[in-house]
Steps between C-alpha positions, in 0.01 A plus 500: 500500500215658297329386185618667176229658282537491124381857443736718289769703669498881475820707457715573807473842663748739338641842556457535876795665674632331814385786722142454374503127434193303598516241772226261611464268797274200547698317773306686767250775435452581129679829450657714228770769495638740247856558612472557877141627474220254598208491256138459614373155402135561595239274649553132589330393172719738299812356671368154419480595131852651507630181661332280242670695221841498672490127562436426131856628430408721206237273349166652409182410690152534362230685687325171571818352650542804724136486611543137595824582683325763709158342566512138393189331367256754643606846378275802565285630212724803451827302508611600147436867574692468827801345318502784250482752787794340676698502175425869448616584850819296465584672169482837680744375769748317279721665237372505142547177312529276807144374507409394146201349318568222252285247318199594710689452822720695743866462601781671689809507287776273631665708770868589476746269676451522872167680479283222642603353834371152404717495187803605705427225750475243222833608353669487838359155572627372167844653568509338846428164334785553252744614769411209726556253219847650457576416865499853647237452773589816687437722198187301403354548844564873486330530163203299616462712812497804276209343309312419818556849629279636222189364676327759717246287677234310308516523120216694336394614848130597527449454122154341437389254237550135413801566274683686777415225747642230269814701432540581869492128584754419227733780603488390865578142392796628296623708791494192725688303236768771491520497879541123496769537234687754712460292820634199316813702414521615862522137611757424232713780641470376859256771628294243687434675830400823325262315266313326783348829621364596162381147419320474833297811420435389141380152597272654761349721227494225235461181710420271207790604274720191504808653342525749784459217748777309328736796517412556865577137584837519325587836664410365846698181442809688385463726805531198728129492580413149373207445734329816381568410136321168550218675691444728200442186288252366759308829502498508118376142476220574747396831337495354146287209620258727686471776236547314168479128584843433337844382608816713469655485156780244444778755521393604849468138613848425361648795690344374824664161449837655421480709818413194703802324353728809550586480129838672464411614147258752656797720577642722226725334244859620476661582170766243399855608441604545140712212373869561462625534142661195349877497467652571160792305359849647557694660218877569501693704584374454853664664805200467727554323830307176542139549605412360843309176459280562806396850389164565663215748464546861383248437222390865476857633488601234244204599279575874530870469421441248226255738331753784530773290338267363234386852408862611473593201282212585264589867493172587672602614847768597748844350441612523864331342806646558850429276797560663840463365854654430835797265526389137511165564332592285200572760231775300327307173525193659342697684232689187395178301494324763281804525272493122441128521434567767231781317315286442190441872459874574483656248257827696457616442856482591866766696691541496877720682753504543878567872538564497872876554461523574128572815304310576176821505287595152605148366449478655150826332404370160609165555326668602170719192506195281561332661203795413272707815511880439481709635788692726262175665388386590854576867577637626834256769612159437659322720245652325199438154638134592571454632147656188345286280724182667377616467139572129539152447648328688219272264309541219757251375758708464816396494871739662750470413870674752724498362855563692829539844343619781731315783328372628165838654407661152510223355281460764224809413290395131502154547350423397142400789273282335236161334475492124540746494790412527867669545837390355833657673797493400869603738776427595859459853370176600331622654174237766451763709317550239230302657218236282336560202731214274607536505882404196701514494883540143629334432834528195724319175416140439590448251788382237247806548278734494799352175635518348152873578470566373852314176427690441173831505688402340834256244367121469508490239773692704759303818426163322506575361850576848636319748278442756776869492595589544133276808478674639813833452327374684189377789714834519686676512160273792405419301181840608364615239244865492612399452861258220401771332294744516791255356753378227267862408413583474873207266552592296193854461643364395845266213427437437870380854571129564528370817331394622844864495616590752234188704577608526864852611397353775280252623762766705675519820296841603636652166394305457175757639257772277652280200436445597137824367357613174347833431329568799269146643533456764776226762506686719749793538265265621230369773731843596625624553147224749430528677839868556443425683176265757662599865548531608872161681503333202332659259748378708798144510366517126425595433864272741689179436306526131583450577871128562455293182523209599276433324172610811315575869567370819344723768357407747776567242774832407340597868502436504876718189552787647298442860628521629146279720279233309309642579155849383599355189658305419186809526279689277741229234523438494127869438446472201738196375303697532176779288650240239617584511869163668567166437338224751420171326434308831484622859457628651824521171694806284548569154639770237541482143387466306825847348462661834426360663812683278754821550305448880504435490879814301551685770309334767720613324821854465361551825308262765642710686756450618762210262595295797617443583133272196472293609802480856371370380163224292664413793731458730202276243326279469812476880528401522132223244544372650826495858374325399181246269668418779748429725200271236349315470833460876522367540146249218560396643841549878489501646850584169674760579769654154508772612258609763752571234762717267286874462553701781331701430181813656356485385141203646307229303321291557190208744503166450324220733404238235408364209696502245214869570428582466871317165524670380183835562669397323821370189323794483262751533781315279748722190479827701512369731775389212723831324445676810624284499814583135562870562455489770769406260779781473753658832393488858621257565216223303674275794598511648152421159353190461718378850411556418130278198540229715662524774239460233227177361652318543170679181388283290730172688441546483122550123510830526314812334645293417808685177581844663495365797692367269773814287530708819522275639774538180701877522464492860620296400808758237587792733432364790703420268790849351487648852499288608798373801308144551631428798270591308188328183626172688568498634146599164346214330687259773388594420140450128563161570656392680180609199298297257711196725480518521121535117487214437742714335768325670790652305791853558372417866447374534860819355643723732297285805575526436875878469478521808282305708756720373786827580318378842375370594849830401666695758293214751457492460127169681457485442124522123525273508811218669303535256209501201736185630674325538166601145408365371832173673421481330158566162657227544760269616224563181303443292814168668572626674818357833394521689831869414534565597139339839568733555798811418295392715205434797729844453654660491154308812389621680814858414412460613139354829611788560741741447211290725274465202262174591330522219243524222758239674717254490211580132446439440871157667471406263217605206713308637796193515272527123454513449878182703548339301219577180686345641817180578309553880491427520123422871472801592712719270284382683184574841651851401615585343165380816328745700715778265386408547133487878538844506669658279234334691213681819610831313452429386143437171318717280720483134580369588848211691345412168338494337843266768632257459205512126569413549870216740420365255243481227763314729741257618235429143390417407859269804515314361196616790278619265224530749211715734710710206621568387142610852410754501786628156406538612137717792613705265720546250219624768261753630752621152602552422133693826440729418792531128403359365822375173347398330826300808597338498152395141565362583843303791358348271237388279792330791667335599178371145466361521853320824411352365178379192686334719763336695219377178332707544186638142479682496165709804598567348843634177339712698256674702775542201731687321218707818448595484865617141463703586194674795672545337842427713807633662810455240768619207294316168536263636766363759256505247219278278712263795548491566124429133424221497763346811346537359147326182613209702630470687169528185288244322715253781434584479129402128511866395451469270803776252416758772446375678812571186705846474348571860609377432856707183525812693395419775752451249777836338419671838523333589831587163654859530381525839667320387818250776423183514715305574182546132409263407784253766398509390140461135588220567748296740291262232367736439207588136556279394209675749275842353582387146424572338165242534225 
């Protein structure tokens, strides 16, 4: 980065304690500290001299070199005296021995490690390079960001002199190279949308830097914005021709062609699977069952187990490996395959036994005979047989495969006791109590592995003709190897069947297990065997937990279903995990394999008596979710009275003291919670289910689980209408109105809001009536009907006041401010929004305080008070981020971009507009169209005309798709030339 002088080095600084250690910075203002105390660095020329010494990295500089560094070719007559004066002053500031004279020159001794910010940045950049080369992009990016974080504005800020100017230019170039390096890693990790925002601002600041342009094109292309990516090239080509009279470099031209051709290699490469180990020749004695010829996949498990066995054979590692998993997952098949792969490592033999119905004494007798022990020499007791068995194995290299073990007690006497031997154990029980064992949990196949096995048995031609149907069959089988083998064997036996015929048979979940049998293979029998071995409490939990439709269930929710204390529930569920009838992907969460669940439900319908027990379990689960979600709503919106008007619950929920923890729970439980709501349609739990949906409204405003939330709300509208429950229907339609508003579907929102008001009014549900009126006001506001919106907002505020709901009243005031703004009452809009902010501020840093800052920011921007507006938006952005309201974050970035544009700060406006596109926004495609229109205006003023046109074309497409009147305005605003091709 900088030239290296040949001047001699001076000794490093010594003897400084950490509390008084010197630190220097040049990546910003030139500063010095001793410990935490800042040191005076003097005049600009004195700081320039200090910088020149620091940047020589301990090498001495002559007085002449320093004079040239400060004044160039025309120094003042007293330059030498001035340098000596600066040196004298620095010596007084710095500790003794730091500033030294040597060979007629001056130097600062090499600072201790970490003392100069530039040196730290260089070390971090080098480390990032090393880490990236090792393949750890995430860590490399973090290290590089740490390096970039050392810059505090412009390097050598305000330092005069030609040397400082040269170094400043080089340091800025290096910083840009580091940024490009980091952005390149961002794209490798798939962070395309996030990178676009930063790259847009960087290219606006450095319009002729082709590497940034190349990264921007790639980021836009990978974000699905091909037209804009090509427009960036067109702008680059034009700017280079106008400013430098050159064409884009070959790499940029090649990228343009690859984008035009939709080159698939522009997407990230995927790492290939590791090859399976080659089979080793068999060695007698050999009791292993034959390995299955069509063994497929499992490469990672094969490698892991093979390494464990190899380490044991060499005396390097664990001598016991256990393979646990659900029935039908392929434990025996995998274990036999791995054992055959490892034959060469165990030349003295391989022993095998199916322990399902065997006792250890009998097994030991058989093993001893196989190892050459005469019958007369085999003792009677278990302990003596086990001791003799270990003695016989001493000095040998033997592999023992113990299949279908019940528990660790059954296995222990059968384990070898010396190095060189190994045992491979399969069981449905996870043998955590088997000391020193290498535990492997076998999961279902990947979709690719499953399809590969299916194809091997059925035939490539049949599968190729009906690939989608084959994938449906794999999904119905839950990617369970035994189920796949059964279905593929059925197809192989029925040559006239199409794959789609079998897919249709397996589509019925209640009949699925009956279809999964062929000759002596039956999945249901495998499940029944394990169910019959469960203790009564385990069997009850196995049945009742299956009733909930969610993808998994938390420990606390499971305790509600079972009506048991949490500790007792955890012990019970962990015992089911250990027996492989339940799975636990993460601590405290449990799930069924999707073929086990229908079997467990069938058991519940048959064995759970009386039937009211099933309804009671689901009622407790709904109560738990509603009570907890109400608590989350209350902690996010302290003082909001909505929670007082929800349906009462009998079973308690969780309580939270912090908002982030509460939101963590809501987002983690979203899928299971919404499934519980859906399951309550058509039951006497309907009203509670609708209120749960309302209390969990943060799920739609945060952007998480929004699709499932919407489909559930639609189902609740239909269910409440079918039940003739006007109160529940009014609330369900209020929820659906909110969803449409967030998504920007204004006409749909208006229809639902009208119905919500009608239903709420018919039963005098004042809570829902106020919400519906507020929603009607928002809709009118978006449609430009400002007088009507004012009427609806005032009606909503009146209802909130009557209910003493100060939080919603303050929100209504902020909305009313927007109506006045639309009517041209700017000063009144500012005053009303300030009242909303004041009211929300009294209630703490809530998400609704963010909304009030947002509303005040809009009003202030319209009033031309841009600095104040940006301050309000900054507060809103911080709060929305704290409360994980990503669509609102995006919308706030849009408003910030508007404000920067109004203030004439174009680079910042482009940056925040791109942020809005990366986050997405409240209002869906309508707001996205607005952001693209704004971004086009900014880019046009930045002379990025081709990309500006691409943004406007995209905006126009969105408006036309939505039937938005802004399409006509955009098309008719003298922009036809801008939409035309270059």
